[in-house]
C-alpha positions as CSV (number, residue, x, y, z in Angstrom):
1,M,-7.0,-6.4,3.5
2,A,-5.1,-5.4,6.6
3,I,-2.4,-7.8,7.8
4,A,-2.2,-8.3,11.5
5,N,0.6,-9.8,13.5
6,L,-1.2,-11.6,16.3
7,G,2.0,-13.1,17.8
8,A,3.8,-9.8,18.5
9,C,1.8,-8.7,21.6
10,Q,3.2,-9.3,25.1
11,K,1.0,-9.2,28.1
12,T,1.5,-10.3,31.7
13,S,-2.2,-11.2,32.1
14,V,-4.6,-12.4,29.5
15,D,-8.2,-11.1,29.2
16,P,-10.1,-13.6,27.0
17,N,-12.4,-10.8,25.8
18,E,-9.4,-8.7,24.5
19,I,-7.4,-9.4,21.4
20,C,-4.0,-7.6,21.1
21,I,-3.1,-6.8,17.5
22,S,0.1,-5.3,16.4
23,Y,-0.1,-3.5,13.0
24,P,2.8,-3.4,10.6
25,S,4.9,-0.3,10.7
26,Y,6.5,0.3,7.3
27,T,9.3,2.8,6.5
28,T,9.9,4.8,3.3
29,T,13.2,2.9,2.9
30,Q,11.2,-0.3,2.4
31,L,9.3,1.4,-0.5
32,L,12.4,2.6,-2.4
33,G,12.8,1.2,-5.9
34,R,11.0,0.5,-9.1
35,W,7.6,-1.4,-8.8
36,E,5.7,-2.8,-11.7
37,L,1.9,-3.3,-11.6
38,T,1.2,-7.1,-11.8
39,E,-2.3,-7.6,-10.5
40,I,-5.5,-5.5,-9.9
41,T,-8.2,-6.5,-7.5
42,N,-11.7,-5.1,-8.3
43,G,-13.3,-3.4,-5.3
44,M,-16.8,-4.2,-6.4
45,N,-16.6,-8.0,-7.0
46,G,-13.3,-8.9,-5.3
47,R,-11.9,-10.6,-8.3
48,T,-8.2,-10.3,-9.1
49,Y,-7.0,-9.9,-12.6
50,P,-3.5,-9.7,-14.1
51,A,-2.3,-6.3,-15.1
52,D,-2.7,-5.4,-18.8
53,P,0.7,-6.1,-20.4
54,V,0.1,-3.5,-23.1
55,Q,-0.3,-0.8,-20.4
56,R,2.8,-1.3,-18.3
57,H,2.3,0.8,-15.1
58,E,5.3,1.4,-12.8
59,I,6.0,3.5,-9.7
60,V,9.5,4.5,-8.7
61,F,10.0,5.7,-5.1
62,D,13.4,7.4,-4.8
63,A,15.6,8.3,-1.8
64,S,14.8,12.0,-2.3
65,G,11.2,11.4,-1.4
66,Q,9.8,11.6,-4.9
67,A,7.3,9.1,-6.5
68,R,7.3,8.9,-10.3
69,M,4.4,7.2,-12.1
70,F,5.3,5.6,-15.4
71,L,3.1,4.3,-18.3
72,N,5.0,2.2,-20.8
73,G,8.3,3.7,-19.7
74,T,7.1,7.4,-19.9
75,V,6.8,9.5,-16.8
76,Q,3.1,10.4,-16.3
77,S,3.5,12.3,-13.0
78,T,5.9,13.1,-10.2
79,A,5.0,14.0,-6.6
80,P,6.6,13.9,-3.2
81,F,5.5,11.0,-1.2
82,S,5.4,10.2,2.5
83,L,4.0,7.5,4.8
84,R,1.4,8.4,7.5
85,Q,-0.4,6.2,9.9
86,A,-4.1,6.9,10.2
87,P,-7.4,5.0,10.8
88,S,-8.7,3.3,7.7
89,Y,-12.3,3.8,6.5
90,I,-12.2,0.2,5.2
91,T,-10.5,-1.8,8.0
92,R,-11.5,0.5,10.9
93,Q,-7.9,0.0,12.2
94,P,-4.7,2.0,12.0
95,E,-3.0,1.5,8.6
96,M,0.1,3.0,6.9
97,F,-1.0,5.3,4.1
98,V,1.1,6.4,1.1
99,V,0.5,10.1,0.7
100,Y,1.4,11.7,-2.7
101,G,1.9,15.4,-2.5
102,A,-1.0,17.3,-0.8
103,V,-3.9,15.2,0.3
104,N,-6.7,17.8,-0.4
105,G,-9.6,15.5,-0.3
106,S,-8.2,12.9,-2.7
107,T,-8.8,9.2,-2.1
108,L,-6.2,7.7,0.2
109,Q,-4.3,4.5,-0.3
110,F,-2.8,2.3,2.4
111,I,-0.2,-0.4,2.3
112,A,-2.1,-3.7,2.5
113,A,1.1,-5.8,2.2
114,L,4.8,-5.1,1.7
115,S,7.7,-7.5,1.3
116,S,11.1,-7.3,-0.4
117,S,9.5,-8.3,-3.7
118,T,5.8,-7.4,-3.5
119,L,3.8,-4.2,-2.7
120,T,0.0,-4.1,-2.4
121,I,-1.7,-0.8,-2.1
122,A,-5.4,-0.7,-1.3
123,I,-7.8,2.2,-2.0
124,D,-9.4,3.3,1.2
125,A,-13.0,3.6,-0.1
126,A,-16.1,1.4,0.2
127,D,-15.7,0.1,-3.4
128,G,-12.0,0.5,-3.5
129,G,-9.8,-2.2,-5.0
130,S,-6.1,-2.8,-4.7
131,Q,-3.1,-3.0,-6.9
132,T,-0.2,-5.4,-6.5
133,Y,3.2,-4.5,-7.7
134,T,6.4,-6.5,-8.1
135,R,9.8,-5.0,-7.3
136,R,11.9,-4.6,-10.5
137,S,14.9,-2.9,-8.9
138,L,16.1,-1.0,-5.9
């Protein structure tokens, strides 16, 4: 699930046994806005399904550092959020994790992909799937 930028490394000499990989570095500013769940990838079978249109899930990341989770337009929870780089159990590489409130043993999620219009968050567990969101507004 990790996206690597292989072209970003600069070396003066090349060792054919060494691969230089540059991992994305996301900022909280890139997350700001309203994101609607559009796809879910099952961690057990790898299949991707469209989100249930009857259960409209959204996340709003705001400039004050709060994340609000919505279900059908109603706030379900609110928590402070931050980004933290750490080794992933799944990819065995450094990933950028989205941390909601206190970690306290909860399952962590890392940003598998982020563009101006799409956000994919992967669950960092052996059978963890991922959720893909589409930006609805800033």
